[in-house]
C-alpha positions in Angstrom: -105.5 123.8 68.5 -107.2 120.4 68.5 -104.3 119.0 66.6 -102.0 120.4 69.3 -103.9 118.5 72.0 -103.6 115.3 70.0 -99.9 115.9 69.4 -99.3 116.6 73.0 -101.1 113.3 74.0 -98.9 111.4 71.6 -95.8 112.9 73.2 -97.0 112.1 76.7 -98.0 108.5 75.6 -95.0 106.3 76.4 -95.4 103.2 74.2 -94.4 99.7 75.3 -91.6 98.6 73.0 -91.5 94.9 74.1 -92.2 92.7 77.1 -89.9 90.6 79.2 -91.5 88.0 81.4 -94.9 89.7 81.2 -93.3 93.1 82.1 -93.7 95.8 79.5 -90.5 97.8 78.7 -91.4 101.3 77.7 -89.8 103.5 75.1 -88.2 105.8 77.8 -86.5 102.7 79.3 -85.1 101.6 76.0 -83.8 105.2 75.2 -82.2 105.3 78.6 -80.4 102.0 77.9 -79.2 103.5 74.6 -77.9 106.5 76.5 -76.2 104.3 79.1 -74.6 102.1 76.3 -73.4 105.3 74.5 -71.8 106.7 77.7 -70.1 103.4 78.6 -68.8 103.0 75.0 -67.5 106.6 74.8 -65.9 106.2 78.3 -64.1 103.1 77.2 -62.8 104.6 74.0 -61.7 107.8 75.7 -59.9 106.2 78.6 -57.8 103.7 76.6 -54.1 104.2 76.7 -54.1 106.8 79.5 -50.6 107.8 80.6 -49.4 109.0 84.0 -46.3 110.6 82.4 -46.2 112.7 79.3 -50.0 112.6 78.6 -51.1 113.6 75.1 -53.2 116.6 74.2 -56.4 114.5 74.0 -55.9 113.1 77.5 -55.3 116.6 78.9 -58.5 117.9 77.3 -60.4 114.9 78.7 -59.0 115.4 82.2 -60.0 119.1 82.0 -63.5 118.3 80.9 -64.0 115.7 83.7 -62.5 118.2 86.2 -64.9 120.8 85.0 -68.0 118.5 85.3 -66.9 117.3 88.7 -66.3 120.9 89.7 -70.0 121.8 89.0 -71.2 119.3 91.6 -68.5 120.2 94.1 -69.2 123.9 93.7 -72.8 123.3 94.7 -72.4 121.0 97.7 -69.1 122.5 99.0 -66.1 120.7 100.4 -68.1 118.8 103.0 -70.3 117.2 100.4 -67.6 116.4 97.8 -68.3 112.7 98.1 -71.8 113.3 96.5 -70.4 115.2 93.5 -70.0 112.1 91.3 -73.7 111.4 91.7 -74.6 114.9 90.7 -72.2 114.7 87.7 -73.7 111.4 86.6 -77.3 112.9 86.7 -76.2 116.0 84.9 -74.6 114.0 82.1 -77.7 111.7 81.8 -80.2 114.6 81.8 -78.1 116.6 79.4 -78.0 113.7 76.9 -81.6 112.8 77.5 -82.8 116.3 76.8 -80.7 116.6 73.7 -81.4 113.1 72.2 -84.7 114.4 70.6 -82.5 116.0 67.9 -81.6 112.5 66.7 -85.3 111.6 66.5 -85.7 109.8 69.8 -88.3 110.7 72.3 -86.5 112.2 75.3 -87.0 110.0 78.4 -87.7 113.2 80.5 -91.1 113.4 78.6 -92.1 110.4 80.7 -93.1 111.4 84.2 -92.1 108.0 85.5 -88.5 108.9 84.6 -88.5 112.3 86.2 -90.3 110.9 89.3 -87.6 108.2 89.6 -84.8 110.7 89.4 -86.5 112.9 92.0 -87.0 110.1 94.4 -83.4 108.9 94.0 -82.2 112.4 94.7 -84.3 113.0 97.8 -83.3 109.6 99.2 -79.7 110.6 98.8 -80.4 113.9 100.5 -82.0 112.3 103.5 -79.2 109.6 103.7 -76.7 112.4 103.7 -78.4 114.1 106.6 -78.6 110.8 108.6 -74.9 110.1 107.8 -73.8 113.5 109.0 -76.0 114.0 112.0 -77.0 110.5 113.1 -80.5 109.1 113.3 -81.4 110.9 116.6 -80.2 114.4 115.5 -81.8 113.8 112.1 -85.2 113.1 113.7 -84.8 116.0 116.1 -84.3 118.3 113.1 -88.0 117.8 112.2 -89.0 119.6 115.4 -86.9 122.7 114.7 -87.2 125.6 115.1 -90.3 124.8 117.2 -92.3 121.6 117.8 -95.4 123.1 116.1 -93.8 122.9 112.6 -93.0 119.2 112.8 -95.8 118.2 110.4 -94.7 120.8 107.9 -91.0 119.6 108.1 -92.2 116.0 107.6 -94.4 117.0 104.6 -91.4 118.8 103.1 -89.7 115.3 102.5 -92.5 114.5 100.1 -92.8 118.0 98.6 -89.2 118.2 97.5 -89.2 115.2 95.1 -92.6 116.3 93.8 -91.2 119.7 93.1 -88.1 118.3 91.4 -90.2 115.9 89.3 -92.8 118.4 88.2 -90.3 121.2 87.5 -88.2 119.0 85.2 -91.2 117.3 83.5 -93.2 120.5 83.2 -90.3 122.5 81.6 -89.6 119.8 79.0 -93.3 119.5 78.1 -93.7 123.3 78.2 -90.9 123.8 75.7 -92.6 121.3 73.4 -96.0 123.0 73.7 -94.4 126.5 73.0 -92.6 125.1 69.9 -95.8 123.6 68.5 -97.7 126.8 69.2 -95.1 128.8 67.3 -95.3 126.4 64.4 -99.1 126.4 64.4 -100.0 130.1 65.1 -97.3 132.1 63.5 -96.7 132.1 59.8 -93.0 132.0 60.1 -90.6 131.8 57.1 -89.0 128.4 56.3 -86.0 127.9 58.6 -87.1 130.2 61.4 -88.8 127.3 63.4 -85.5 125.5 63.3 -83.9 128.3 65.3 -86.6 128.0 68.0 -86.2 124.3 67.9 -82.5 124.5 68.5 -83.0 126.8 71.4 -85.5 124.6 73.2 -83.7 121.3 72.3 -80.2 122.5 73.1 -80.1 125.5 75.4 -83.2 124.9 77.4 -82.6 121.2 77.7 -79.1 121.8 79.2 -80.5 124.5 81.5 -83.1 122.2 82.9 -80.5 119.5 83.5 -78.4 122.0 85.4 -81.4 123.3 87.4 -82.3 119.8 88.5 -78.7 119.0 89.6 -78.4 122.4 91.3 -81.5 122.0 93.4 -80.4 118.4 94.4 -77.0 119.7 95.4 -78.6 122.5 97.3 -80.8 120.1 99.2 -77.8 118.0 100.1 -75.9 121.0 101.3 -78.8 122.0 103.5 -78.9 118.5 104.9 -75.3 118.7 105.8 -75.4 122.1 107.5 
């Protein structure tokens, strides 16, 4: 169990890879750059030679995949919040890759609380901006006094609770999956190959589920802000 604690601390420790102008660039930032470069490169390769008329089978499959991803965000926020669906799709794509990249030997950026906190803050800023855009500043401020003036402090506190909830839920589930996997490997005398099955579950299925949950809650908050 002592080894588990040491291993967990190693996972939580985000090393500085290099410095630029005295500013340390952490491992999670470098991996995020790799993910961004991969997505941009794949996007360029897949969108070459697109045709308006007589598209090929590959283009039709690509359009169907993009429509499906876009539909996930639109299905959460509804017609009124369709303009925010591209953000939700982008976050879903990033989190999905970030949670799966551990299979390739990289440390998932979501194991760095700074990453999950940044994503949560971005999402909540978008939520509040959506509310201001829909209602105007006066109605947005008035919303903090509803249903009664007495709950105003609670409504204000909720602005800070939401990003904290998003951050800790994503970070906690990713770390929790790692801890459970290590406990399985340490405590249970499983046959060779069985731990791989559990690893695939936590790295593939659970990682994608956590990405969807984060996007779903963000979209739900946006929908509430627009109602």
